[in-house]
C-alpha positions in Angstrom: 66.1 -1.5 54.4 63.1 -3.9 54.6 59.6 -2.6 54.3 57.8 -2.4 57.7 54.0 -2.9 57.7 51.8 -1.3 60.3 50.7 -3.6 63.0 47.2 -2.2 62.6 47.1 -2.8 58.8 44.9 -5.9 59.1 42.8 -4.9 62.0 39.2 -3.9 61.4 37.6 -2.1 63.1 40.4 0.0 64.6 40.7 -0.2 68.4 39.3 2.4 70.7 41.7 1.5 73.5 43.6 4.7 73.0 40.6 6.6 74.3 40.9 5.2 77.8 44.7 4.4 77.8 45.7 7.7 79.4 45.9 8.1 83.2 46.9 11.4 84.5 49.5 10.9 87.3 50.1 14.6 88.2 49.6 18.0 86.9 51.9 20.9 87.9 52.6 24.5 87.1 56.3 25.0 87.6 57.3 28.5 88.5 59.8 28.6 85.6 61.3 26.6 82.8 64.9 27.5 82.0 65.3 29.1 78.5 66.6 26.6 76.0 66.3 23.9 78.7 68.3 20.7 78.3 65.9 17.8 79.2 67.2 14.7 80.8 65.3 11.5 81.9 67.1 9.2 84.3 66.3 6.2 86.4 67.6 6.2 90.0 67.9 3.1 92.1 68.9 3.0 95.8 69.4 -0.2 97.7 67.3 -1.1 100.8 67.7 1.5 103.6 69.9 3.9 101.5 69.5 7.5 102.5 69.8 8.7 98.9 71.3 11.8 97.5 72.6 14.4 100.1 70.6 17.7 100.2 70.8 19.3 96.7 69.0 21.4 94.2 68.3 21.3 90.5 68.7 24.1 88.0 65.1 23.6 86.7 62.0 21.7 87.5 62.0 17.9 87.9 59.1 15.4 87.4 59.3 11.9 88.7 57.5 8.6 89.1 58.3 5.8 91.5 58.6 2.5 89.7 59.3 0.1 92.6 59.5 0.5 96.4 59.0 3.6 98.4 60.9 6.9 98.4 61.1 9.5 101.2 60.6 12.8 99.5 61.3 16.1 101.2 61.5 19.6 99.7 62.3 22.8 101.5 59.2 24.2 103.2 57.3 20.9 103.0 57.1 18.0 105.4 58.8 14.7 104.4 56.4 12.3 102.8 56.5 8.8 101.4 56.0 8.3 97.6 55.1 4.7 96.7 55.4 2.7 93.5 52.9 4.0 91.0 52.9 7.6 92.5 54.3 10.7 90.9 56.2 13.7 92.4 57.7 16.9 91.2 59.9 19.8 92.4 60.2 23.3 91.1 64.0 23.4 91.0 65.9 26.7 91.2 66.6 27.9 94.8 64.5 25.1 96.5 66.5 22.6 98.5 65.7 18.9 97.9 66.5 17.4 101.3 65.6 13.7 100.8 65.0 11.2 98.1 66.2 8.0 99.9 64.7 4.6 100.2 61.9 4.4 102.8 62.3 0.6 103.1 65.1 -1.5 104.5 64.0 -4.7 102.8 63.6 -3.7 99.1 65.3 -1.3 96.6 63.6 1.9 95.5 63.6 2.8 91.8 62.3 6.0 90.3 62.4 7.8 87.0 62.9 11.5 86.8 62.7 14.0 83.9 64.6 17.2 84.6 64.6 20.4 82.7 68.1 21.7 83.3 69.5 25.1 82.7 72.0 25.0 79.9 75.6 25.0 81.1 74.7 24.2 84.7 74.8 20.8 86.3 71.5 19.0 86.7 72.2 18.5 90.4 74.3 20.7 92.9 74.9 19.6 96.4 74.1 22.0 99.2 76.9 22.5 101.8 76.4 22.3 105.6 76.9 26.1 106.0 73.9 26.8 103.7 71.8 24.2 105.3 72.4 25.8 108.7 71.6 29.3 107.3 68.3 28.0 105.9 67.3 25.7 108.7 64.2 27.8 109.4 62.9 27.0 106.0 62.8 23.2 106.7 59.3 22.0 107.7 
């Protein structure tokens, strides 16, 4: 195995860029984190005008960032909103229904990254059937 030298080895003085390199995109206090959570980071891409994933829920909290385009984001109890490239979003997971994550634009794709803390042994995403949506319609904003 070849020796690898530090890219900073010949720099003097050391850069202070790290002190201003951090930008906080969001802060959240999820109601719970599943014990022994399985963490998964994925990139989702929907073509122009795509409605996205049908109503669903996650077994634990999810934290995301829109890379390109615009996503329509709607959680149970909250009005739908548009999350644009460069903006972050999160959801608590558990019993909360995630109604929309589709592309808000019909001319460009939407791409977003999501880190999910999944409950071990449970799927990271479970679709919600029409019967449950009807029973909980009063919870939708």
